[in-house]
C-alpha positions as CSV (number, residue, x, y, z in Angstrom):
1,M,-47.4,23.4,-120.8
2,K,-45.2,20.4,-120.1
3,N,-42.2,22.7,-119.9
4,L,-43.9,25.0,-117.5
5,L,-45.0,22.1,-115.3
6,L,-41.4,20.7,-115.4
7,S,-39.9,24.1,-114.6
8,F,-42.3,24.5,-111.7
9,A,-41.4,21.0,-110.3
10,L,-37.7,21.7,-110.7
11,F,-38.1,25.1,-109.0
12,S,-40.0,23.5,-106.1
13,V,-37.3,20.9,-105.6
14,L,-34.6,23.5,-105.6
15,I,-36.4,25.7,-103.1
16,S,-37.3,22.8,-100.7
17,C,-33.7,21.5,-100.6
18,K,-31.0,23.3,-98.7
19,F,-28.0,23.8,-100.9
20,Y,-26.2,26.2,-98.6
21,E,-23.8,24.9,-95.9
22,T,-25.2,24.6,-92.4
23,E,-23.2,25.2,-89.3
24,P,-21.3,22.2,-88.1
25,I,-22.8,20.3,-85.1
26,Q,-21.1,21.3,-81.9
27,V,-20.1,18.3,-79.8
28,E,-19.9,19.4,-76.2
29,K,-16.7,18.2,-74.6
30,P,-16.9,17.1,-71.0
31,H,-15.7,19.6,-68.5
32,K,-12.4,18.8,-66.8
33,D,-14.2,18.5,-63.4
34,S,-16.5,15.8,-64.7
35,T,-13.9,13.2,-65.5
36,I,-14.0,10.0,-63.5
37,V,-10.8,10.8,-61.7
38,D,-12.0,14.3,-60.7
39,I,-15.3,12.9,-59.5
40,D,-13.4,10.6,-57.1
41,K,-11.4,13.4,-55.5
42,D,-12.3,15.0,-52.2
43,E,-12.5,18.7,-51.6
44,N,-8.7,18.8,-51.1
45,G,-7.9,16.9,-54.3
46,C,-7.1,13.6,-52.7
47,L,-8.0,10.5,-54.7
48,A,-10.2,8.5,-52.3
49,S,-10.4,5.3,-54.5
50,A,-6.6,5.0,-54.2
51,G,-6.8,5.2,-50.4
52,Y,-5.7,8.9,-50.1
53,T,-7.1,11.2,-47.5
54,W,-6.2,14.8,-46.5
55,S,-3.7,15.1,-43.6
56,K,-4.3,18.2,-41.6
57,L,-0.9,17.7,-40.0
58,N,1.2,17.3,-43.2
59,Q,-1.0,19.5,-45.4
60,E,-1.0,16.9,-48.2
61,C,-2.8,13.7,-49.4
62,V,-1.6,10.7,-47.5
63,K,-2.5,7.0,-47.1
64,A,-3.5,6.9,-43.5
65,F,-3.3,3.1,-43.3
66,T,0.5,3.3,-44.0
67,G,0.8,4.8,-40.5
68,M,0.8,3.0,-37.2
69,Q,-2.2,0.8,-36.8
70,L,-4.2,0.7,-33.5
71,N,-6.8,-2.0,-33.2
72,P,-10.0,-1.6,-31.2
73,V,-9.6,-2.9,-27.7
74,D,-13.0,-4.6,-27.7
75,N,-12.0,-6.5,-30.9
76,A,-8.2,-6.6,-30.8
77,S,-7.8,-9.5,-33.2
78,T,-9.8,-7.9,-36.0
79,E,-8.4,-8.0,-39.5
80,D,-11.0,-5.5,-40.6
81,E,-8.9,-2.4,-41.4
82,T,-12.0,-0.2,-41.5
83,L,-12.4,-0.7,-37.7
84,C,-8.8,0.4,-36.9
85,T,-7.4,3.8,-36.1
86,Y,-4.2,5.0,-37.7
87,V,-1.5,7.4,-36.4
88,L,0.9,9.5,-38.4
89,F,3.5,11.5,-36.6
90,N,5.2,14.7,-37.8
91,E,9.0,14.8,-38.2
92,N,9.7,15.9,-34.6
93,A,7.1,13.5,-33.2
94,D,5.7,16.3,-31.1
95,K,2.4,16.1,-33.0
96,A,0.5,13.2,-34.4
97,E,-2.7,12.9,-36.5
98,I,-5.2,10.3,-35.4
99,F,-7.4,8.9,-38.2
100,L,-10.5,7.3,-36.7
101,P,-12.5,4.6,-38.4
102,D,-15.4,7.0,-39.1
103,D,-13.0,9.0,-41.4
104,K,-12.6,11.8,-38.9
105,S,-9.1,13.0,-37.9
106,F,-7.6,15.2,-35.4
107,I,-4.2,16.3,-34.2
108,V,-2.8,15.4,-30.8
109,T,0.1,17.4,-29.3
110,K,2.8,16.1,-27.1
111,N,2.4,17.0,-23.4
112,G,5.8,18.3,-22.4
113,Q,8.4,15.6,-21.8
114,S,5.8,12.9,-21.0
115,K,5.1,10.1,-23.4
116,S,1.6,11.2,-24.2
117,W,-0.1,13.4,-26.8
118,I,-3.4,15.1,-26.0
119,Y,-6.4,16.6,-27.8
120,N,-9.6,17.4,-25.9
121,D,-10.6,14.1,-24.1
122,Y,-8.3,12.0,-26.3
123,Q,-4.9,10.9,-25.1
124,L,-2.3,8.9,-27.2
125,I,0.2,7.2,-24.8
126,A,3.5,5.4,-25.7
127,H,3.2,2.3,-23.5
128,N,4.2,-1.2,-24.8
129,G,3.4,0.2,-28.2
130,Y,0.7,2.9,-28.3
131,E,-2.7,3.2,-26.6
132,L,-5.4,5.7,-27.5
133,K,-7.7,6.6,-24.6
134,K,-10.9,8.7,-24.8
135,A,-12.0,10.2,-21.5
136,G,-9.6,7.9,-19.7
137,V,-11.0,4.7,-21.3
138,L,-8.7,2.7,-23.5
139,V,-10.3,2.3,-26.9
140,F,-7.4,1.5,-29.3
141,S,-4.0,-0.1,-28.9
142,G,-1.2,-1.3,-31.1
143,D,2.4,-2.6,-31.1
144,G,3.8,0.7,-32.4
145,E,5.0,-0.7,-35.8
146,I,4.1,1.1,-39.0
147,G,1.7,-0.5,-41.6
148,N,-1.2,-2.9,-41.7
149,K,-1.2,-5.9,-39.5
150,V,-2.7,-9.4,-39.8
151,S,-3.5,-11.0,-36.5
152,G,-1.4,-14.1,-35.8
153,S,1.5,-13.0,-38.0
154,D,4.7,-11.1,-37.5
155,N,4.7,-10.2,-41.2
156,P,2.7,-7.1,-42.0
157,D,1.4,-8.7,-45.2
158,G,0.4,-11.9,-43.4
159,Q,2.6,-14.0,-45.6
160,E,5.0,-16.6,-44.3
């Protein structure tokens, strides 16, 4: 009887344990689109955290703030780059892309032989640097030099 009871216990243990190999656990790899770098890209593939934005004029990712900086007329001494407008010209300088502070951009086209570029009610004028007018009202102006400016300094980086 002992042997029968021992055999039954051993048989029960063998049946309750899984001695066959189970399938390995599948670890889901993150999709390429879910990486941190890809999450930070805009719909055109520009890396926003690195300062890139899509240029309609150049058809590539650019750093708009490397263009010509125009400061708001109502706050001309501002050092807040987020309030400024930036201008990037094409190679022929017959077109320019205007990057407004609200992240919108548009392309202005040179008006014949004059020193102005026009788009709807916007007009970019080359006059003692550059001025951007909207509906005839001056809204942004700058010295016409490329790159960021710090007020009170001739050096674009603000260093002596």
